C-alpha positions in Angstrom: 51.6 -84.8 211.3 54.7 -82.6 211.5 55.6 -83.5 207.9 52.1 -82.5 206.7 52.4 -79.2 208.5 55.9 -78.5 207.1 54.6 -79.4 203.6 51.6 -77.1 204.0 53.9 -74.2 205.1 56.2 -74.8 202.1 53.1 -74.7 199.7 51.8 -71.6 201.4 55.1 -69.8 200.9 55.0 -70.8 197.2 51.5 -69.4 196.9 52.6 -66.1 198.4 55.7 -66.1 196.1 53.4 -66.3 193.1 51.8 -62.9 193.8 52.5 -60.5 191.0 54.2 -57.5 192.5 53.6 -55.3 189.5 50.0 -56.3 189.6 49.7 -55.3 193.2 51.5 -52.0 192.5 49.1 -51.3 189.6 46.1 -51.9 191.9 47.5 -49.6 194.6 47.8 -46.9 191.9 44.2 -47.5 190.9 43.1 -47.1 194.5 45.1 -43.9 194.7 43.1 -42.6 191.7 39.8 -43.7 193.3 40.7 -41.8 196.5 41.7 -38.7 194.6 38.6 -38.8 192.3 36.2 -39.7 195.2 35.2 -42.9 193.4 33.4 -45.8 195.0 35.3 -49.1 195.6 33.1 -52.2 195.6 34.4 -55.5 196.8 32.8 -58.9 197.1 33.1 -62.7 196.8 31.6 -66.0 198.1 32.5 -68.1 201.1 36.1 -67.4 202.4 36.5 -64.8 199.6 33.4 -63.0 201.0 35.1 -62.9 204.4 38.3 -61.6 202.8 36.2 -58.9 201.0 34.6 -57.8 204.3 38.0 -57.7 206.0 39.5 -55.7 203.1 36.6 -53.2 203.2 37.2 -52.7 207.0 40.9 -52.2 206.6 40.7 -49.8 203.6 37.6 -47.9 204.9 38.9 -47.5 208.5 42.6 -48.3 208.8 43.8 -46.7 205.5 41.4 -43.8 205.7 42.4 -43.1 209.3 46.1 -42.9 208.4 45.4 -40.7 205.4 43.0 -38.4 207.1 40.9 -38.9 203.9 38.2 -41.5 203.4 38.1 -44.3 200.9 34.5 -44.9 199.8 34.5 -48.7 200.1 31.6 -51.1 200.3 31.6 -54.8 200.6 28.5 -56.0 198.7 28.4 -59.4 200.5 27.7 -57.8 203.9 24.0 -56.9 203.6 22.4 -60.2 204.3 18.8 -59.0 204.0 19.4 -57.5 200.6 21.3 -60.6 199.4 18.6 -63.0 200.5 15.9 -60.8 199.0 17.6 -60.7 195.6 18.5 -64.4 195.8 14.9 -65.3 196.7 13.1 -62.9 194.3 15.4 -63.3 191.3 18.3 -65.8 191.5 21.6 -66.1 193.4 23.6 -65.1 190.4 21.9 -61.7 190.6 22.9 -60.8 194.2 25.9 -58.6 193.3 24.9 -57.3 189.9 21.6 -55.9 191.2 23.4 -54.1 194.0 25.9 -52.6 191.5 23.0 -51.4 189.4 21.9 -49.3 192.4 25.3 -47.9 193.3 27.9 -48.3 190.5 28.9 -45.4 188.3 31.5 -45.2 185.5 35.0 -44.9 186.9 34.2 -46.7 190.1 36.3 -49.7 191.1 35.2 -53.3 191.5 37.5 -55.7 193.3 36.3 -59.3 193.3 37.8 -62.5 194.9 37.1 -66.0 193.7 39.5 -69.0 194.0 37.8 -70.7 191.1 37.4 -67.6 189.1 34.0 -68.9 187.9 31.5 -68.0 190.5 28.4 -67.1 188.4 27.2 -64.2 190.7 30.7 -62.6 190.6 31.2 -63.2 186.9 27.8 -61.6 186.1 28.6 -58.6 188.2 32.0 -58.1 186.6 30.5 -58.4 183.1 27.9 -55.7 184.0 30.6 -53.5 185.6 32.8 -53.6 182.5 29.9 -52.9 180.2 29.0 -49.8 182.4 32.5 -48.3 182.6 33.6 -49.5 186.0 37.2 -50.7 186.5 37.4 -54.3 187.4 40.1 -56.3 189.2 39.9 -60.0 190.2 42.0 -61.9 192.7 41.7 -65.5 191.6 43.3 -68.9 192.2 45.5 -71.0 189.9 42.6 -72.2 187.7 42.0 -68.5 186.8 38.5 -69.1 185.4 36.4 -66.7 183.5 37.2 -63.7 185.8 40.8 -63.8 184.8 39.7 -63.5 181.1 37.2 -60.6 181.6 38.5 -58.4 184.4 40.5 -55.3 183.5 43.2 -56.7 185.8 43.7 -60.1 187.3 46.1 -61.1 190.1 46.5 -64.9 190.0 47.5 -66.9 193.1 49.2 -69.9 191.5 47.5 -72.5 193.7 44.2 -74.2 193.5 44.0 -75.1 197.2 41.2 -72.9 198.6 42.8 -72.3 201.9 46.2 -71.3 200.5 44.7 -69.2 197.7 42.4 -67.4 200.1 45.3 -66.8 202.5 47.3 -65.3 199.7 44.3 -63.2 198.5 44.2 -61.7 202.0 47.9 -61.0 201.8 47.2 -59.0 198.6 44.4 -57.2 200.4 46.6 -56.3 203.3 49.3 -55.0 200.9 46.7 -52.8 199.3 45.6 -51.4 202.6 49.0 -51.2 204.4 50.5 -49.4 201.3 48.5 -46.4 202.5 48.7 -47.0 206.2 52.5 -47.2 206.1 53.0 -44.6 203.3 50.3 -42.0 203.9 52.1 -39.7 201.5 50.8 -42.0 198.7 47.3 -40.9 199.4 
């Protein structure tokens, strides 16, 4: 058991080491622009990535905004269960994010998606719509990269296909995006 735990920790460190620092810095700059220009930030995913999206929205919307004294307009699209189930039931599950973006999204807004596979149909469809309608798109994906890495304006790839490790590293990126402002309020 101890050997498995040690191996897991070594693999997790490797996943964290694969995070593209320049990619994170670029995304921090894009969030600075969103804050300055009062643009909306949309975030979403499925499963563990949905939980990460909710956590990120909370940290950016409350934690970062509190430290800056200026509010990020951030919304996790996977948090409205009644809307998601209505869209999934009346249309299809691959419509649950794109139909919300159609209601809210405007050119210049920011879409940040998380998907270990990079191929979640509902996330891919929403990113395709966002790009076609002038929203900036960023994808945090696992080592398989998938379609999202091809179509997003920016992709940060976690070089691991293990869902737990990739999701942990995604959350590490999310924390860096938020704590960049919490620990450096002058960047806002």
